[in-house]
RONUKE-423926 format. One record per residue: residue in one letter; x, z, y of N, C-alpha, C, O in turn. Coordinates in steps of 0.2 Angstrom, whole numbers, plus 5000, padded with zeros to 4 digits. Layout:
AXZYXZYXZYXZY/...
//
This chain:
M495052335205495052315198494552365194494352415197/A494252345188493852385184494152445182494752445180/D493852495182494052565180493852575173493252565171/G494252595168494152605161493752665160493452675155/G493552705166493252765165493652825163494152815160/S493352885164493752945162493552975155493953015153/A493052945152492852975146493352945140493552885141/F493452985135493852955130493352935125493052975122/G493352865123492852845119492952845112493452865110/V492452825108492452825101493052785098493352795094/L493052725102493652675099494352705100494752705096/D494352745106495052785107495152835102495752835099/W494652875100494752925095494852885088495252915084/A494552835087494652795081495452775080495752785075/V495752755086496452735086496852785084497352785080/V496752845088497152905087497152935080497652945077/F496552935077496452965070496752915065496952935060/A496652855066496952805062497752815061498052805056/Y498052825067498752835068498952895064499452895060/L498552955065498753015061498653015054499053035050/I498152975052498052965044498552925042498852935036/G498752875045499352835043499952875042500352865037/M500152925047500752965046500653005040501153015036/L500053035038499953075032500053035026500353055021/A499852975026499952925020500652915019500852915013/I501052905024501752885023502052945020502552945016/G501953005023502253065020502053075013502453095009/W501453065011501253075004501653024999501853034994/W501652955002502052904998502752924997503052914992/S503052945003503752965002503953024998504453024994/G503453074998503553134994503553124987503853164983/R503253064984503253054977503953044974504153044968/R504453024979505153004977505653054978506153054976/V505353114980505853174981505853214975505353244973/K506453214972506553254966507053314967507053354962/D507453314972507953364973508053374980507853334984/T508553424982508753434989509053374992509053364997/T509453334987509853284990509353224992509453194998/G508853214988508353164991507953194997507753155001/Y507853254997507453285003507853285009507553275014/Q508553295009508953305015509253235017509353225023/T509353195012509753135014509453065011509753015012/A508853075008508553015004508952984999508852924998/S509453024997509952994992510352934994510552894990/G510352925001510752875003510452805002510852755002/R509752805001509452735000509152705006508852655005/M509152735012508852705017509252645021509852655021/G508952595023509252535026509452555033509152605036/S509952515036510152525043509652515048509652555053/V509152475047508652455052508152515053508052545058/L507952545047507552595047507852665050507552695054/V508452675048508852735050508952725058508952775062/G509152665060509252655067508552665071508652695076/L508052645069507352655072507252735072506952755077/S507452765067507352835066507752875071507552925074/L508352855072508852885077508552875084508552915088/L508252815085507952795091507352845093507252865098/G506952855087506352895088506552965089506153005093/A507052995086507253065087507553065094507453125097/Y507853015097508153025104507653015109507653055114/L507152975107506552975112506153035111506153075107/S505753045116505253095116504653085121504653035124/A504153125120503553115125503853125132503553095137/L504353165133504653165140504853095143504853085149/T505153055138505252985140504752955144504752915149/M504152955140503552925143503252955149502852915153/M503453015151503153045157503653055162503553045168/A504253075160504753095165505153035168505253025174/L505252975164505552915167505152885172505352865177/P504452865170504052845176504052885182503952865187/G504052955181503952995186504552995191504452995197/K505152985188505752975192505752915196505952915202/A505552855193505552795196504952795201505052755207/F504452825200503852825205504052865211503852845217/G504452915210504652965216505252935220505452875219/G505552985223506152965228506752945224507252915227/D506852955217507452935214507452865212508052835211/D506852835213506852755211507152745205507052775200/W507652695204507952675198508652705197509052685193/L508852755201509452785201509652815194510252795192/W509152845190509352865184509452805179509752815174/A509152745180509252695176510052675175510152635170/V510452695180511152675179511452705173511952675171/Q511152755170511452785164511352735158511852735154/L510852695158510752655152511252615149511452615143/P511652575153512152525151512752565148513052545143/F512852625150513452665148513352695141513752725138/L512752695138512552715131513052675127513152695121/I513252615129513652575125514352605123514552605118/V514552645128515152685127515052735122515552745117/T514452765122514352815117514352785110514552815105/A514052725109513952695103514652685100514852695094/V515152665104515852645102516152715100516452715095/V516152765104516452825102516152855095516552875091/I515552855094515252885088515352835082515552865077/T515352775083515452735077516152725075516352715069/R516652725080517352715079517652785077518152785073/F517452835080517852895080517552955076517853005074/V516852955077516553015074516153005068516353045063/L515752965067515352955061515752945055515552975050/P516252905055516652895049516952955046517052965040/W517153005051517453065049516953105045517053145040/Y516353105048515753155045515653125038515553165033/R515553065037515453035030516053045026515953065020/A516653045028517253055024517253135022517453145017/A516953175026517053245025516453265020516553315017/G515953225018515553235013515053295015514853325010/V514853305021514453355023513753335024513553275026/V513253385023512553375024512353405031512053365035/S512653465032512553495039513153475043513753485040/V513153445049513753435053514153495054514753485056/Y513853555054514253615056514653635050515153675051/Q514553605044515053615039515753585041516253615039/F515753535045516353505047516753555051517353555051/L516453595055516753645059517153695055517653725056/E516853715049517153765044517753735041518253765040/Q517653665039518253635036518853635041519453645039/R518753615047519253605052519453665056520053665058/I519053715057519253775061519153835056519653865054/H518553865056518353925052517653925052517253895055/V517353975047516653985046516354005052515753995054/V516754045057516454075063516154015067515654025071/A516553965068516353905072515753875069515353855073/R515753865062515153845059514453885061513953855063/V514553945060513953995062513753985069513153985070/L514253985073514153985080513753925082513253925086/A513953865080513653805082512953795079512553775082/S512953825072512253825069511753865073511153845074/L511953925075511453965079511253935085510653935087/C511753905089511553865095511053805094510653805097/F511153775088510753715087510053745085509553715087/L509953795081509353825079508953855086508353845086/A509353885090509053905096508753845101508253845103/L509253795101509053735105508453705102507953685106/S508453695095507853665092507253695093506753665094/T507153765092506553795093506253785100505653765100/G506653795105506353785112506253715113505653695116/R506653665111506553595112505953565108505553525111/A505853595102505253565099504553595102504053555103/G504653655105504053685108503853645114503253635116/L504353635118504253595124504053525123503653495126/T504353495118504153425116503453425114503053365115/L503153475111502453475108502053495114501453465114/Y502253535119501853565124501653505129501053495131/L502153465131502053425137501553365135501053345139/P501653335129501153285127500453315125499953285126/A500453375123499853405122499453425128498853415129/L499853435134499553445140499253375143498653375145/A499553325142499353255144498753235140498253215142/F498753255133498153235129497553275131496953255131/S497653345133497153385135496753355141496153355142/E497253335146496953305152496553245151496053225155/I496853195147496553135146495853135142495453105144/T495853185137495253185133494753245135494253245132/K495053285139494653345142494453395136493953415136/T494953405132494853455126495353505128495853505132/D495253565124495753615125496453605122496453565117/I496953625126497653605124497853635117498253605114/T497553685115497753715108497553665103497853665098/Y496953625104496753575099497353525098497553505092/S497553505103498053445103498753475100499053445096/I498953535102499553565099499453575091499853565088/A498853595089498753605082498753535078498953535073/I498353485081498353425078499053395077499253375071/M499453395082500153365082500553405077500953375073/G500553465078500953515074500853515067501253505063/L500153515065499953525058500053455054500353455049/V499953405058500053335054500753325053500953295048/T501253345058501953335057502153375052502653355048/I501953445051502153485046501953455039502353455035/A501353425039501153405032501553345030501753345024/Y501753295034502153245031502853255030503253225026/C503153305035503853325034503953365028504453355024/V503453415027503653465021503553425014503953445010/Y503153375014503053345007503553285007503853275001/G503653245012504053185011504853195013505153145011/G505053245016505753255018505953205022505553175026/I506653195022506953155027506753075027506653045031/E506553055020506252985020505652975023505552925027/A505153025023504553025027504653025034504352985038/V505153065036505353075043505653005046505452975051/I506052975042506352905044505752855044505752815049/W505352845039504852795039504352805045504152755048/T504152865046503652885051503952875058503652845063/D504652895059504952875065504952805067504852785073/A505152765062505152695063504552665065504452625070/I503952685062503252655064503152685071502852655075/Q503252745072503152775079503452745084503252735090/V504152725083504452685088504152615090504052605096/V503852585085503452525086502852535090502752495095/I502552585088501852605092502052625099501752605104/F502652665100502852685107503052625111502752615117/A503352575108503552515112502952475114502852445119/L502452465109501852435110501452465116501152425120/G501352525116501052565121501352555128500952545133/A502052555128502352535134502252465137502052455143/L502252415132502152345134501452335137501352305142/L500952365133500252365136500152395143499752365147/S500452445144500452475150500752435156500452425161/V501352405155501652355159501152305161501052285167/A500852275155500452215156499852225160499652195165/Y499552285159498952305162499052325169498552305174/I499552355171499752375178499852305182499552305187/L500252265179500352195183499652155184499552125189/W499252155178498652115179498152155183497852115187/G498152215183497652255187497752255194497352255198/T498352245197498552245204498352175207498352165213/S498252125202498052055204498652025209498551995213/L499252045207499852025210500251975206500251985200/A500451925209500951875205501551915203501751965207/H501951895198502551925196503051925202503351975203/G503151875205503551865211503351915217503851945220/D502751915218502451965223502652035222502852075226/F502552055215502652125213503352135214503552195217/L503852095212504552105213504752115220505152155222/G504452075225504552075232504352145235504752175239/L503752165233503452225236503952285233504052335237/A504152285227504552335224505152335228505452395229/A505452285229506152275233506052305240506452335243/Q505452285243505252315250505252385250505552415255/Y505052415245505052495245505652525242505652585241/H506152485240506752505237506652535231507052585229/K506252515227506052545220506552525215506552565210/F506952475216507452455211508152485213508652455211/R508252535218508852555220509152595214508952645211/M509852575213510152605207510852635209511252655205/W511052625216511752645218511752695223511452685228/E512052755222512152805227512852825226513052865222/P513352805230514052805229514352875232514952885231/S513952925234514152985237514553025231514353015225/T515053065233515453105229515253175230515653225228/N514753195234514553265235514253295229513853275225/L514653355227514453385221513753415220513553435215/T513453415226512753445226512253395226511653415225/Q512353335226511853285226511853245220512353235216/L511253205219511153165213511553095215511353065220/T512053075212512453015213512552975207512453005201/T512752915208512852875202513452895198513452895192/W513952925201514552955197514353005193514553005187/W513953055195513753115191513253095185513353115180/L512853045187512453015182512852985176512652995170/V513352945178513752915172514152965168514152965162/L514453015172514753065168514353105163514453125158/Q513753125166513253165162513053125156512953155151/T512953065157512753025151513253025146513053025140/L513853015147514353005142514453075139514453075132/F514453125142514553195139513953215135513953235129/E513353205138512753225134512553185128512353205123/T512653115129512453075123512953075118512753075112/I513553085119514053105114513953165110513953175104/R513653215114513453285111512853275107512853295101/I512353235109511753225105511953185099511753205093/Y512253125099512353085093512953115089513053095083/G513353155092513953185088513953255086514253275081/T513453295088513453365086512753395084512753445082/Q512253355086511553375084511353355077511353305075/Q511153405073511053395066510453345065510453305060/D509953345070509353305069509553225070509253185068/M510153215073510453145073510953135067510853085064/T511353175067511953165062511653165054511953135050/Q511153205053510853205046510653135044510753115038/R510453095048510253025047510852975045510852925041/Y511452995047512052955045512252955038512552905035/V512053005034512153005027511552985023511552995017/A511052965026510452935023510552865021510052835018/T511052835023511252765022511752755016512052815014/A511852705013512252695007513052685009513452705005/S513152675015513852665017513952675025513552685029/T514652685026514752695033514652635038514352645043/R514752575035514552515039513752515041513652505047/E513352535036512652535038512452595042512052585047/A512852645042512652705046512852685054512552695058/N513452655054513652625061513152575064513052575070/Q512952535059512452485062511852525064511552495069/S511652575061511052615063511152645070510652645074/V511752665072511852695078511752635083511552645089/W512052575082512052525087511252505088511052485093/I510852505082510152485083509852535088509452515092/S509952595087509652655091509852645098509452645102/I510552635100510752625107510452565110510152565115/L510552505106510352445109509552445110509252405114/G509152485106508452485106508252535112507752515115/Y508652585114508452625119508552595126508152615130/I509052555127509152535133508652495136508352505142/P508352445133507752405136507152455136506752445141/L507052495132506452545132506552585138506052595142/G507152615140507252655146507052615152506752635156/F507352555152507152505158506452495159506152495164/M506152485153505352475153505052535156504552525160/F505252595155504852655158505052665165504652685169/Y505652645167505752645174505352595178505152605183/F505252535174504852485177504152505178503852495183/I503952545173503252565173503152615180502652615183/G503652655181503652705187503552665193503152675198/A504052615194504052565200503352535200503052525206/A503152505195502452465195501852515197501452485200/L501852575194501352615196501352635204500852645207/F501952635206502052645214501652595217501252605222/I501852535215501552475219500752465217500452455222/Y500552485211499852485210499452535214498952515217/Y499752595215499352645219499452625226499052655230/Q499952595228499952565235499352515236499052515242/A499252475231498752425232498052455231497552435235/V497852505227497252525226497052585230496452605231/G497552615233497452675238497852735235497652755230/P498352765239498652825236498252885236498452935233/E497652885239497252945239497052955232496853015230/A497052905227496852915221497252965217497052995212/I497852975219498353015215498553075220499053105219/E498253085225498453135230498453205226497953225223/G498953245227499053305224499353305217499553365215/L499453255214499753245207500453245208500753215212/K500853285203501553275203501753215200501353175196/N502353195201502553125199502553115191502353065189/D502653165187502653165180501953155178501853135172/A501453175182500753165180500453105181499853085179/I500753055185500452995187500352945181499752925181/Y500752945177500652895171500052925167499652885165/P500052985165499453005161498853005165498352985162/H498853005171498252995175498052925175497452915174/F498552885175498352805175498052795168497552755168/I498352825163498052815156497352835156496852795153/A497152895158496552925158496052885162495452885160/T496152865168495652835172495652765173495152735176/T496152725170496152655172496152615165495852555165/L496552635160496552585154495952585151495552625151/P495752525148495152515145495152545138495652575135/F494552555135494452585129494852555123494952495124/G495052585119495552555114496252555116496652585112/V496352525121497052525124497252595126497852615125/R496752635129496952705130497152745124497552785124/G496752735119496852765113497552745110497952795107/L497752685110498352665108498952695112499452715109/V498852695118499452725123499452795121500052825121/L498952835120498952905119499252915112499652965111/A499152865107499452875101500252865101500652895098/A500452825106501152815108501452875110502052895109/I501052915114501352975117501353025111501853065110/F500853025107500953065100501553045096501953085094/A501652985096502152955092502852975094503252995091/A502952975101503552995104503653065103504253085101/A503153105103503253185102503353195095503853235093/M502953165090503053185083503653165080503953195075/S503953105083504653085080505153135081505553145077/T505153165087505653215089505553275085506053305083/I504953295085504753365082504953355074505153405071/S504753305071504853295064505653295062505853335057/A506053265067506753265066507053345067507453365063/I506753375071506953445072506753495067507153535064/M506153485064505953525058506353515052506553565049/N506453455050506853435044507553455045507853485040/S507853445051508553465052508653535053509153565050/G508253575056508253645056508253675050508553725049/A507753655045507753685039508353675035508553715031/T508653615036509253595032509853645034510253665030/V509853655041510453695044510353765041510853805039/C509753795041509553865038509853865031510153915029/V509653815027509853815020510553815019510853855015/E510853755022511553745020512053795024512553815021/D511953815030512353855034512253925033512753965035/F511753945031511654015030511354035023511754075020/Y510854015021510554035014511054025008511154065005/K511253965008511753945002512453965003512753984999/R512653975010513353985011513454065011513954085009/F512954105012513054175013512654215008512854265005/W512054195007511554245004511354224997511454274992/V511154164995510954154988511354094986511154034988/K511854104982512254044979512054034972511854084968/D512253974969512253964962511553964959511453994954/R511053944963510353944960510153874958510453824961/P509653864954509453794952509253754959508953784963/D509353694958509153654964508453654966508253654972/S508053664961507253674962507153734967506653734971/H507553784966507453844971507653824978507253844982/Y508153784979508353774986507853714989507753714995/L507553674985507053624987506453664989506153644994/W506253714985505653754988505853794994505353794999/V506453824995506553855001506553815007506353835012/I506853755006506953705012506253685014506153675020/R505753675009505053655011504753715015504353705020/A504853775012504553835016504853845023504453855027/L505453825024505753835030505553775035505553785041/T505353725032505053665036504453685039504253675045/V504053715035503353745037503453795043503153795048/L503953845042504053895047504353865053504153885059/S504753815053505053775059504453745063504453745069/G503953715059503453685063502953735066502753725072/L502853795062502453845065502753875071502453895076/A503453885071503853905077503753865083503653885089/A503753795082503653745087503053755090502953745096/M502453765086501853765089501753835093501453835098/G502053885090502053945094502453945101502153965106/M503053905101503353895107502953855112502953865118/A502553805109502153765114501653805117501553795123/V501353855114500853895117501153945122500853955127/V501753965120502154005125502253965132502153995137/F502553905131502653865137501953855141501953855147/W501453845137500753835140500553905144500353895150/Q500653955141500454025144500854035151500654065156/L501554025150501954045155502053995161502354005166/G501953925159501953875164502653865166503153855162/K502753855172503453835175503953885174504553865173/D503753945174504253995173504653995166505253995165/A504253975161504453965154504953905154505453905151/Q504753845158505153785158505853805161506353775159/D505853845167506453855170506853895166507453885165/M506553945162506953985158507253945152507853955150/W506853895149507153855144507653815146508153805143/S507653785153508253745155508853785155509353765154/M508853855157509453895157509653905149510253905148/V509153925145509353935138509653865135510153875131/M509453805137509653745134510353735137510853715133/S510553755143511253745145511753785141512253765140/F511553845139511953885136512053865128512553875125/T511553845125511553825118511753755117511853735111/T511953715122512153645121512953635123513253605120/T513053665129513753645132514353665127514753615126/G514453725125515053745121515053705115515653705112/V514553685112514653655105515053585105515453575101/L514953545110515353485111516153505112516553465109/A516253555115516953575116517253595109517753585107/L516853635105517053655098517153595094517653595090/M516753545094516753485090517353445092517753425088/A517553445098518153405101518753445098519253405096/L518753505098519353545096519453535088519953525086/A518853525085518853515077519153445076519453435070/F519153395080519453335079520153325080520453275078/L520453375083521153375084521553375077521253405072/P522153355076522553355070522853415069523353415065/I522653475072522953535071522453585069521853575070/R522653635065522253685063522053735069522453775071/I521453725072521253775078521153845075520753845070/R521453895078521253955076520553975078520353955084/P520154015074519554035076519454075083518954065086/A519954115084519954145091519954105096519654105101/A520454045096520453995101519853965102519653945108/A519453945096518853905097518353955100517953925104/V518254015098517754055101517954065109517454065113/I518554075111518754075118518554015122518254025127/G518653955119518353895122517653895123517453875128/W517253915118516553915118516353965123515853945127/L516554025123516454075128516554055136516154065140/T517154015136517253985143516753935145516553935151/S516453895141515953855142515353895145515053875150/A515153945141514553985143514654015150514154015154/V515254045151515354075157515354025163515054045168/A515653965162515653915167514953895169514753885174/I514453885164513753875165513453925169513053915174/W513553985167513254045171513454045178513054055182/Y514154035179514354035186514153975190513953985196/L514053915187513853855190513153865193512953845198/T512753895188511953905190511853965194511353955198/K512254015194512154075198512454075205512254105210/R513054045205513554055211513653995215514053995220/T513453935213513653875216512953835217512453845214/D513053775221512553725222512753665219512453615220/V513153665214513353605210512753575207512353615204/H512753505207512153475204512153485196512653485193/F511553495194511453515186511753465182511953475176/L511853405184512053345180512853365178513053335173/L513153395182513853415181513953475176514553485174/Y513453515175513553565170513853555164514353585162/P513553505160513853485153514553465154515053475150/V514753425160515353395161515853445162516453455158/I515753495167516253545168516253595162516853615161/G515753615160515753665154516153645148516553685146/N515953585146516353555140517053545141517453565137/A517253515147517953505149518353575149518853575146/L518053625152518353685153518453715146518953745144/G517953715142517953745135518453715131518853755128/F518553645131519053615127519753635130520153645126/V519853625136520553645139520753715138521353725136/V520253765139520453835138520553845131520953885129/G520153815126520253825119520953805117521253835113/L521153745119521753715118522353765120522853775117/L522253785126522753835129522753895125523353925124/A522253925123522153985119522553975112522954015110/Q522453915110522753895103523553895104523953925100/T523753875110524453865111524753935112525353955110/V524353985115524654055116524654085110525154125109/I524154075106524054115099524654095094524954145091/V524754035093525254015088525853975091526353975087/G525853955097526353925100526453845098526253835092/L526653805102526753735100527153725094526953685090/Q527653765093528153755087527853775081527953755075/G527353825081527053855075526353825074526053845069/R526153765077525553745075525453715068525953695066/T524853715065524853695058524453625058523853615060/L524853575056524553505055524153505049524253535044/L523553465049523053465044523253405039523353355041/S523353425033523453375028522753335026522253365028/P522753275023522153245022521753285017521153285018/E522053325013521653365008521253425012520653435011/E521653445017521353495022520753475026520353505028/R520853405028520353375033519653375029519153385033/F519653355023518953345020518953385013518953345008/P518953445013519053485007518453475002518453484996/L517853465005517253455002517153384998516753374994/A517553345001517453274999517953234995517953174994/Q518353274992518953244988518753204982519053154980/T518153224979517953194973517253154974516953134970/S517053154981516453124982516453054984516953024985/Q515853024983515752954985515952934992516252884994/A515852984996515952975004516652965005516852925009/A517053015002517853005003518052945000518552915003/A517852914994518052854991517852794996518252754996/E517252794998517052745003517552745009517752685011/A517652805012518052805018518752775017519052745021/T519052795011519752775009519752695008520252665010/A519252665005519252595003519052555008519252495009/G518552575013518352535018518852535024519352565025/N518652485029519052485035518852535040519052525046/S518352585038518152635043518552695042518352745044/D519052695038519452755037519752785043520152755047/P519552855045519752885051520452905051520752925056/Q520752915045521352945044521952895047522552915047/
//
């Protein structure tokens, strides 16, 4: 087939810069409507469910999706990981039925305020610190990997791509707030999907194979294999993939501020629930599409000669295909899609990280009762700092390479696992003592350390074992501390102390989504 060439053409650059200018324009347009911190953090609840749903999808997606999923399907894992996708439906049911209505009824901006209401301020601080640590590293890695792909495709210095993505994202986030984030996320998801569709079409056309022939060859190489029934704790199996999906996606949609902050950007619980369903139902076909790209690339390089990718890692196959095969213009659009996937995640992290800093620390402990304009200035300044920190972490990942990524994987395990256990304890109808909550969180952390250092258990089981142990031990500690007969049941007023006079509480009481 014709090769698109390895040079990044003028048309490609025009597409990329048109995308970046468009993101800045949306940020400027959204920023004109920001008058206070409520508008900056929640868009004053005026965003529609479709926009928020696409924004949730954009925050959940990342450039890792565009590179890692095709890499897994290209390699020996085939479509094993794709078995996770249908089980996201369970996550949507749990979040919309049991989690999201409680958050809206509680009237919180930071999801970690809920932990203070239900447990103690120490739980709020602990979870907030975990989120900030997670966000800094995650934003850096999300920025680094697509910057690396951009550098390889365009043959430019990686620091340029880090600076371009980082500074543009800072600009539209700091001025436009959550409304700019939601609008840009929605557009970025569309670009992301279009880039994927063009890739699939061009791979299938380029191999000169009929659709039926392609499916037959893929089946011959077992590229659609989705079932591994083993129960070996050290192996990648269907069972562990399903369990990990349920625990991790409930943690992401239920405890991460970059996701939960969007739940209060809509006017009602019903619209917020709709946005979750849009996000989940949107991700399932996109996930399958990128697994399909991986399988299609395998067949493509079998047809044109595997020596073309000799020495490349699986995750690098798709960027290599973009750089060497796609025609001018299409290449720029697909690269813009990689940018879009990265920037939608980074913008969500920046805005939510600044919100957590202001709500859970600055206003809670240090500077109270100041004019709203003061807090608006602070949150914008913190958004800038959050973006600069992400750029700094991206450079660190670049300098340290694989060692930094391995270190980050360990840090991520410790900063995510115990938080789901804490939140699960907070949803119990009893007043969990802070000591019991901390003991539960520490148990999760110790369990993760032991699993990583002392066992060969597959990493997919880390969040499952860590969270389950943290919850059970926290509950046992609660029983020991106060005894079953002395437990304190929470009254409705104690459940939502911040929301007794708020619109959120009235809505939860009047609607059919009342969690009480």
